[in-house]
C-alpha positions in Angstrom: 2.0 30.9 9.9 2.1 28.2 12.6 1.6 24.6 11.4 -1.6 22.9 12.7 -1.1 20.6 15.7 -1.4 16.8 15.5 -5.1 16.7 16.5 -6.0 19.2 13.8 -4.1 17.3 11.2 -5.8 14.0 12.3 -9.2 15.7 12.0 -8.3 17.0 8.5 -7.2 13.5 7.4 -10.4 11.9 8.7 -12.5 14.5 7.1 -11.0 14.7 3.7 -8.6 11.8 2.9 -9.7 8.4 1.5 -6.8 6.0 2.2 -5.7 3.2 -0.2 -6.4 -0.5 0.7 -8.1 0.7 3.9 -11.5 0.1 5.5 -12.3 3.7 6.3 -14.8 2.8 9.1 -11.9 1.3 11.0 -9.6 4.2 10.2 -12.1 6.8 11.4 -12.1 5.0 14.8 -8.4 5.2 15.2 -5.9 8.0 16.1 -3.6 7.8 13.1 0.1 8.6 13.2 0.9 11.7 11.2 4.3 11.6 9.6 6.1 14.9 8.9 9.8 14.0 8.5 12.1 11.2 7.6 15.7 10.5 8.6 17.7 7.5 7.4 15.7 4.4 8.1 13.2 6.2 10.3 9.9 8.1 9.9 9.2 10.8 12.4 5.7 11.9 13.4 4.4 15.3 14.4 5.0 14.4 18.1 8.6 13.6 17.5 8.2 9.8 17.8 10.5 7.8 15.6 9.4 4.6 13.7 11.8 2.3 12.0 10.5 2.0 8.4 10.1 -1.8 8.1 8.4 -1.7 4.7 10.5 1.0 3.0 7.4 3.3 2.7 5.6 0.5 0.7 8.6 -1.0 -1.0 10.1 2.2 -2.5 12.8 3.5 -0.2 16.3 2.3 -1.1 19.0 4.7 0.4 17.1 5.9 3.5 14.9 9.0 3.9 16.1 12.4 2.9 19.5 11.5 1.4 21.4 14.7 0.8 22.7 13.6 -2.6 19.2 13.0 -4.0 17.8 16.2 -2.3 20.6 18.2 -3.9 19.9 16.7 -7.4 16.2 17.6 -7.0 16.9 21.2 -5.9 19.4 21.6 -8.8 16.9 20.3 -11.3 14.0 22.3 -10.0 16.0 25.5 -10.6 16.5 24.4 -14.2 13.2 22.8 -15.4 10.2 21.4 -13.6 8.6 19.6 -16.6 8.6 19.3 -20.4 6.6 16.9 -22.4 8.1 14.0 -24.3 5.3 14.4 -26.9 7.3 16.2 -29.6 10.3 17.1 -27.4 13.2 15.4 -25.6 14.6 16.4 -22.3 18.1 15.9 -21.0 17.3 14.0 -17.8 15.0 11.4 -19.4 17.6 10.8 -22.1 20.4 10.4 -19.6 18.3 8.1 -17.4 17.2 5.9 -20.3 20.9 5.4 -21.4 21.8 4.5 -17.8 18.9 2.1 -17.4 19.8 0.2 -20.5 23.5 0.0 -19.4 22.5 -1.7 -16.2 19.5 -3.7 -17.3 19.6 -7.4 -18.4 21.4 -7.7 -21.7 19.1 -7.5 -24.7 16.7 -4.8 -23.3 17.3 -1.7 -25.5 14.5 0.8 -25.2 12.8 2.7 -22.4 9.2 3.9 -22.4 8.4 6.1 -19.4 5.2 6.4 -17.3 4.5 7.3 -13.7 3.8 4.2 -11.5 4.0 0.4 -11.5 0.4 -0.2 -12.7 1.0 1.9 -15.8 4.4 0.3 -16.5 2.6 -3.1 -16.5 -0.3 -1.7 -18.5 2.1 -0.5 -21.1 3.9 -3.8 -21.3 0.5 -5.6 -21.9 -0.4 -3.2 -24.6 3.0 -3.4 -26.3 2.9 -7.2 -26.3 -0.6 -7.2 -27.7 0.1 -4.8 -30.5 3.5 -6.4 -31.2 1.8 -9.7 -32.0 -0.6 -7.9 -34.4 2.3 -6.1 -36.1 4.0 -9.4 -36.8 1.4 -10.3 -39.4 -1.8 -12.1 -39.9 -0.4 -15.4 -38.8 0.0 -14.1 -35.3 -3.1 -12.0 -35.0 -4.9 -14.6 -32.9 -2.2 -14.1 -30.1 -4.3 -11.8 -28.0 -4.4 -13.5 -24.5 -2.1 -13.5 -21.6 -0.9 -16.1 -19.1 -0.8 -14.9 -15.5 -0.3 -16.7 -12.2 -2.8 -17.3 -9.5 -2.1 -15.2 -6.4 -0.4 -12.5 -8.6 -0.7 -8.8 -8.2 0.5 -6.4 -10.9 -1.3 -3.1 -10.1 -4.7 -1.5 -10.0 -5.4 -0.2 -13.4 -7.8 -2.3 -15.4 -5.3 -4.1 -17.6 -3.0 -4.7 -14.6 -5.9 -6.0 -12.6 -6.9 -8.3 -15.5 -3.6 -10.1 -15.2 -3.8 -10.2 -11.4 -4.9 -13.3 -9.5 -6.1 -12.2 -6.0 -9.8 -12.4 -5.7 -9.8 -10.4 -2.5 -8.5 -7.4 -4.5 -9.8 -8.1 -8.0 -13.0 -10.2 -7.7 -15.4 -7.2 -7.5 -14.0 -5.8 -10.8 -14.3 -9.1 -12.7 -17.0 -7.7 -15.1 -14.6 -5.0 -16.2 -11.7 -7.3 -16.9 -10.4 -9.2 -20.0 -10.0 -12.9 -19.4 -6.6 -14.5 -18.9 -5.1 -18.0 -18.7 -4.4 -18.6 -15.1 -1.4 -20.8 -14.2 -0.8 -22.3 -10.7 1.2 -20.1 -8.3 4.5 -21.6 -7.1 3.2 -21.2 -3.5 5.2 -24.1 -2.0 3.8 -23.8 1.5 0.2 -24.1 0.2 0.9 -26.1 -3.0 -2.1 -27.1 -5.0 -0.7 -30.6 -5.5 0.8 -31.0 -2.1 4.4 -30.4 -3.3 7.2 -29.3 -1.0 9.3 -27.0 -3.1 12.5 -28.8 -2.3 14.6 -31.1 -4.4 12.0 -33.8 -4.1 9.3 -31.7 -5.6 7.9 -32.8 -9.0 7.2 -29.1 -9.9 3.5 -29.5 -10.6 3.3 -25.7 -11.2 5.8 -25.9 -14.1 4.3 -29.0 -15.6 0.8 -27.4 -15.5 2.3 -24.2 -17.0 3.7 -26.1 -19.9 0.4 -27.9 -20.5 -1.3 -24.5 -20.6 1.3 -23.2 -23.1 0.9 -26.2 -25.3 -2.9 -25.8 -25.4 -2.9 -22.0 -25.8 0.3 -21.0 -27.5 -1.4 -20.0 -30.7 -3.6 -17.5 -28.9 -1.2 -16.3 -26.2 0.6 -12.9 -26.7 2.6 -12.9 -23.4 3.1 -14.2 -19.9 3.6 -11.9 -16.9 5.6 -12.8 -13.8 7.1 -11.2 -10.8 10.4 -12.9 -10.9 11.6 -14.7 -7.7 8.9 -13.4 -5.4 5.1 -12.8 -5.7 5.1 -9.8 -3.4 1.6 -8.5 -2.8 0.3 -12.1 -3.1 1.8 -12.8 0.4 5.5 -12.7 -0.2 5.5 -16.1 -2.1 9.0 -17.1 -3.1 9.5 -19.2 -6.2 11.7 -22.3 -6.1 15.2 -22.1 -7.6 15.2 -22.4 -11.3 11.5 -21.4 -11.7 12.1 -18.2 -13.6 14.7 -19.7 -15.8 12.3 -22.5 -16.8 9.6 -19.9 -17.5 11.9 -18.1 -19.8 12.7 -21.4 -21.6 9.0 -22.3 -22.0 8.2 -18.8 -23.3 10.9 -19.2 -26.0 9.7 -22.7 -26.8 6.1 -21.7 -27.4 6.7 -18.2 -28.9 5.2 -16.3 -26.0 6.6 -12.9 -24.8 7.9 -12.9 -21.2 7.0 -9.8 -19.2 8.9 -9.4 -16.0 7.1 -7.2 -13.4 10.1 -5.9 -11.4 8.2 -3.0 -9.9 8.7 -4.3 -6.4 11.6 -6.7 -6.8 13.9 -4.5 -8.8 16.7 -2.1 -7.8 18.7 -4.4 -5.4 15.8 -6.0 -3.5 16.8 -9.5 -4.3 20.5 -9.0 -3.9 21.1 -8.2 -7.6 20.1 -4.9 -9.2 17.3 -6.8 -11.0 15.6 -10.0 -9.9 16.0 -11.6 -13.4 19.7 -11.5 -13.0 19.4 -14.1 -10.3 18.7 -16.7 -12.9 20.5 -15.3 -15.9 17.2 -14.3 -17.6 16.4 -11.4 -20.0 12.7 -10.8 -20.4 11.2 -9.4 -23.6 9.5 -6.6 -21.6 10.3 -5.4 -18.0 8.3 -3.1 -15.9 10.0 -0.9 -13.3 8.9 1.7 -10.7 9.0 1.9 -6.8 12.8 1.8 -6.2 13.5 3.6 -9.5 13.6 7.0 -7.8 14.5 5.5 -4.4 11.0 6.4 -3.1 11.2 10.1 -3.9 8.8 10.7 -6.8 6.4 8.8 -9.1 8.2 7.4 -12.1 8.1 4.2 -14.0 9.7 2.6 -17.0 8.9 -0.2 -19.4 12.0 -1.7 -21.0 11.7 -3.5 -24.3 13.9 -5.4 -26.7 15.0 -4.1 -30.0 12.9 -6.6 -31.8 9.7 -5.4 -30.1 10.6 -1.8 -30.8 11.4 -2.4 -34.4 8.0 -4.0 -35.0 6.4 -0.6 -34.4 8.5 1.2 -37.0 6.9 2.2 -40.3 5.5 5.0 -42.4 3.3 7.4 -40.6 0.3 6.3 -42.7 0.7 2.7 -41.6 -0.4 3.6 -38.0 2.1 1.3 -36.4 2.7 3.9 -33.7 2.3 2.9 -30.1 -0.5 5.2 -29.2 0.0 5.5 -25.5 1.4 8.2 -23.2 1.1 10.1 -19.9 1.2 13.8 -19.2 4.2 13.4 -16.9 6.1 10.9 -19.0 9.8 11.3 -18.4 9.4 14.1 -15.9 12.9 15.7 -15.5 12.7 16.1 -11.7 11.8 12.4 -11.2 14.4 11.4 -13.7 17.0 13.5 -11.8 16.1 11.6 -8.6 16.5 8.3 -10.4 19.9 9.2 -11.8 21.1 10.3 -8.3 19.8 7.1 -6.9 21.7 5.0 -9.4 24.9 7.0 -8.6 24.4 6.1 -4.9 24.3 2.4 -5.7 27.9 2.8 -6.8 29.0 5.4 -4.3 27.7 3.4 -1.3 28.7 0.0 -2.7 25.1 -0.9 -1.8 24.9 -4.2 -3.6 28.3 -5.3 -2.2 27.1 -4.6 1.3 23.9 -6.6 1.1 25.1 -10.2 1.5 25.8 -9.7 5.2 22.3 -8.3 5.8 20.7 -11.0 3.7 22.5 -13.7 5.6 21.4 -12.2 8.9 17.8 -12.1 7.7 18.1 -15.8 6.7 19.3 -16.7 10.2 16.5 -14.7 11.9 13.8 -16.1 9.6 14.9 -19.6 10.6 14.5 -18.7 14.2 11.1 -17.0 13.6 9.9 -20.1 11.8 10.1 -22.0 15.1 7.5 -19.8 16.8 4.3 -21.8 17.6 2.0 -19.6 15.4 4.4 -19.1 12.4 3.6 -21.5 9.7 6.2 -20.4 7.1 8.8 -17.8 6.5 9.8 -16.8 3.0 12.8 -14.7 1.9 14.5 -13.5 -1.3 17.3 -11.1 -0.6 16.0 -8.1 1.4 12.4 -9.2 0.9 10.6 -11.4 3.5 7.3 -12.6 4.7 6.2 -14.3 7.9 3.0 -16.3 7.6 1.0 -16.5 10.8 -1.3 -19.5 11.3 -3.9 -20.5 13.9 -2.8 -24.1 13.8 0.7 -24.8 12.7 0.2 -28.6 12.0 -2.9 -28.1 9.9 -1.7 -24.8 8.3 -5.0 -23.2 9.4 -5.0 -19.5 8.7 -6.3 -17.0 11.2 -9.9 -15.9 10.3 -9.9 -12.7 8.3 -12.2 -10.9 10.8 -9.5 -11.3 13.5 -7.3 -8.9 11.7 -4.3 -10.8 13.0 -1.6 -9.3 10.8 -2.9 -5.8 11.6 -2.8 -6.5 15.3 0.8 -7.7 15.1 1.8 -4.6 13.2 0.0 -2.4 15.7 2.0 -4.1 18.5 5.2 -3.5 16.6 4.3 0.2 16.4 4.4 0.3 20.2 8.0 -0.7 19.8 8.9 2.0 17.3 8.5 -0.1 14.2 6.2 0.6 11.3 4.9 -2.4 9.4 2.1 -3.1 7.0 0.8 -6.7 6.7 -0.7 -8.7 3.8 -3.5 -10.4 5.6 -1.8 -12.9 7.9 1.6 -12.3 6.4 4.0 -9.9 8.1 6.0 -8.1 5.5 9.7 -7.4 6.0 10.9 -5.0 3.4 13.3 -2.4 4.9 15.4 0.3 3.1 18.4 -1.4 1.6 20.6 1.1 3.4 19.4 -0.2 6.8 22.3 -0.8 9.3 22.9 -4.1 10.9 21.9 -2.6 14.3 18.7 -1.4 12.8 18.0 -4.7 11.2 18.5 -6.4 14.5 16.1 -4.0 16.1 13.5 -4.6 13.4 13.6 -8.4 13.7 13.6 -8.3 17.6 10.6 -6.0 17.5 8.7 -8.3 15.1 9.4 -11.3 17.2 8.3 -9.5 20.3 5.1 -8.3 18.6 4.2 -11.8 17.4 4.7 -13.3 20.8 2.7 -10.5 22.5 -0.3 -11.0 20.1 -0.2 -14.8 20.0 0.5 -15.2 23.7 3.5 -17.4 23.0 
């Protein structure tokens, strides 16, 4: 049977598919690209056009598209077992992967609870933290709230949305959410107190965070943070030492630290996990996206032995963590994750990142000089370019001008696929991208910005 042509596939898509984070009225007026293949750092559409994947297929791709080693691991596993529940059974791949994750995770994390996406990994961490405090005894039963940061995004399930801080995404759902204690975002470019983020900054954000902890420690179960970079909030980089100080404050005020490494984990910041950059071990850590190198849905929530032990007891005590997902620990997804971790070593991936990171730093310095670029922010292989109408006043482009989308559409004409966050152009390529491809990516972004701004 012959595959449908591009126009037919576009018609099917417009007739039947509801796209995420997309105004469908706009979508229905466009002629969307239909992707059918991937090769290395490129996506290939049904017309044979190639697009450099500048956002790693929404922050998931690590080793490039269609790596033979991961493909082979999947084929081998499919011939053995497609799925087996972890409710009452174990399976070999989930056991092997859990052992491997604990071997490479920050020291002190000892247990792995599987789920299937970043939102659920965060949701699990929230529920674990909440129940852990109740299991500690009556003295801690009042610790039911969470500290989260303004401008944060931790996923789209109700618990994850509750600890988010982006009104654009979350405001409409406010009546469904549980209240949290909101701390200032370390958004140095648009600091609430006018700070600079450099060595002269008085760290208003950290002082205010400690004030909140002092006031609410007795009722706070945990704090959640994306370490080093708030990604979906606009690629907002935290100043050096921020994560380490957050860990110290959590210890001081007996508050669990939850690290959301869904986007920043698996090499994105230059280390395997972002927390390593500041020598921090969280109490709970949420993982997904790069866990399977972008192949299949899989997530993991890692916990310390102390948290795990609090849930142990007689069956009749009902200390069990009553949470689970149908595809928890799916063997095929776990096989992909195991193959991906092998590739980190085989390709010496982390060892090859410093040259790419340094190149991005140099290019971001150049980009910052463009007349309508207000700020550039980078941590490792994650970057954001914030476009502004007025550079001196930091005036953002009006939302209705769709400026970030226009720049990304212009980049597409140059064979580059990007996805903006409002007025912020996201740079988030596969870690395996070559230096030549990285140069092509940055050249295309600069050309697209200049074309749209008229600079």
